[in-house]
C-alpha positions in Angstrom: -18.7 -17.2 109.8 -21.7 -19.1 110.9 -23.3 -21.3 108.5 -26.7 -21.1 107.5 -28.8 -24.0 105.7 -30.6 -22.7 102.7 -33.8 -24.1 104.0 -33.5 -22.3 107.2 -33.2 -19.0 105.4 -36.1 -19.8 103.0 -38.0 -20.7 105.7 -37.7 -18.0 107.4 -36.5 -19.6 110.7 -33.7 -17.2 111.1 -35.7 -14.4 111.5 -35.5 -10.7 109.6 -33.9 -9.2 112.4 -31.5 -12.0 113.3 -30.1 -13.5 109.9 -26.8 -11.4 109.0 -26.2 -10.0 105.8 -23.5 -12.3 105.2 -25.4 -15.4 105.3 -28.1 -13.5 102.5 -24.9 -12.9 100.6 -24.0 -16.5 100.4 -27.4 -17.5 99.5 -27.2 -14.9 96.4 -23.7 -16.2 95.6 -24.9 -19.7 95.5 -28.0 -18.7 93.2 -26.0 -16.6 91.0 -23.2 -19.2 90.1 -25.4 -22.6 90.6 -23.4 -23.6 93.5 -25.1 -26.6 95.4 -28.4 -25.1 93.9 -29.9 -24.5 90.3 -28.7 -21.1 88.7 -31.4 -18.6 89.2 -30.7 -14.8 88.7 -34.0 -13.8 90.4 -33.4 -15.5 93.4 -29.8 -14.3 93.6 -30.9 -11.2 92.8 -33.6 -11.4 95.6 -30.8 -12.5 98.3 -28.5 -10.0 97.1 -31.4 -7.3 97.8 -31.8 -8.6 101.5 -28.1 -8.9 101.9 -27.5 -5.1 100.9 -30.5 -4.2 103.4 -28.4 -6.0 106.1 -25.4 -3.7 105.3 -23.4 -5.9 103.3 -21.6 -3.6 100.5 -20.6 -6.4 98.3 -24.0 -7.3 97.7 -24.9 -4.0 96.3 -22.4 -4.4 93.7 -22.9 -8.0 93.0 -26.8 -7.5 92.4 -25.8 -4.4 90.1 -23.6 -7.0 87.9 -26.2 -9.6 87.7 -29.1 -6.8 87.2 -27.3 -6.1 83.8 -28.1 -9.6 82.4 -31.8 -9.5 83.9 -34.9 -8.3 82.1 -37.0 -5.4 83.8 -39.6 -7.8 84.5 -37.1 -10.2 86.1 -35.4 -7.6 88.2 -38.9 -6.5 89.5 -39.9 -10.2 90.3 -36.9 -10.4 92.5 -38.0 -7.3 94.4 -41.2 -8.5 94.8 -39.6 -11.8 96.1 -37.6 -10.0 98.7 -40.5 -7.9 99.7 -42.6 -11.2 100.4 -39.6 -12.6 102.0 -39.6 -9.1 104.7 -43.4 -9.6 104.9 -43.1 -13.2 106.1 -40.9 -12.7 108.4 
C-alpha cells in the first residue's frame, strides 16, 4: 500500500478523485488512536467519512464506533469538515 503524508492529504494535493480510501482510513486510525498526531475524534470521523465514500468498508464500522463516543455537535462538525474538504478539491 502506498504511503501518503498527512500534510499531502490535508493540503489536498492528492486530489479528491485520486486519493484511495485506504489513505483516508489510515488518517482516521491515526487521529482516533493519537498515533503520530494528537487524538481527535472529530478529525478521525471526518477521515473515516471520506474513506467510506471511497469504498473502504472498515471505515464505516470504525466511524460508527467512534460516533458512539461523540456528541451530536461533534459529529455534525466532522461531517461539515468532510464536506468542506471535498469542496476544496
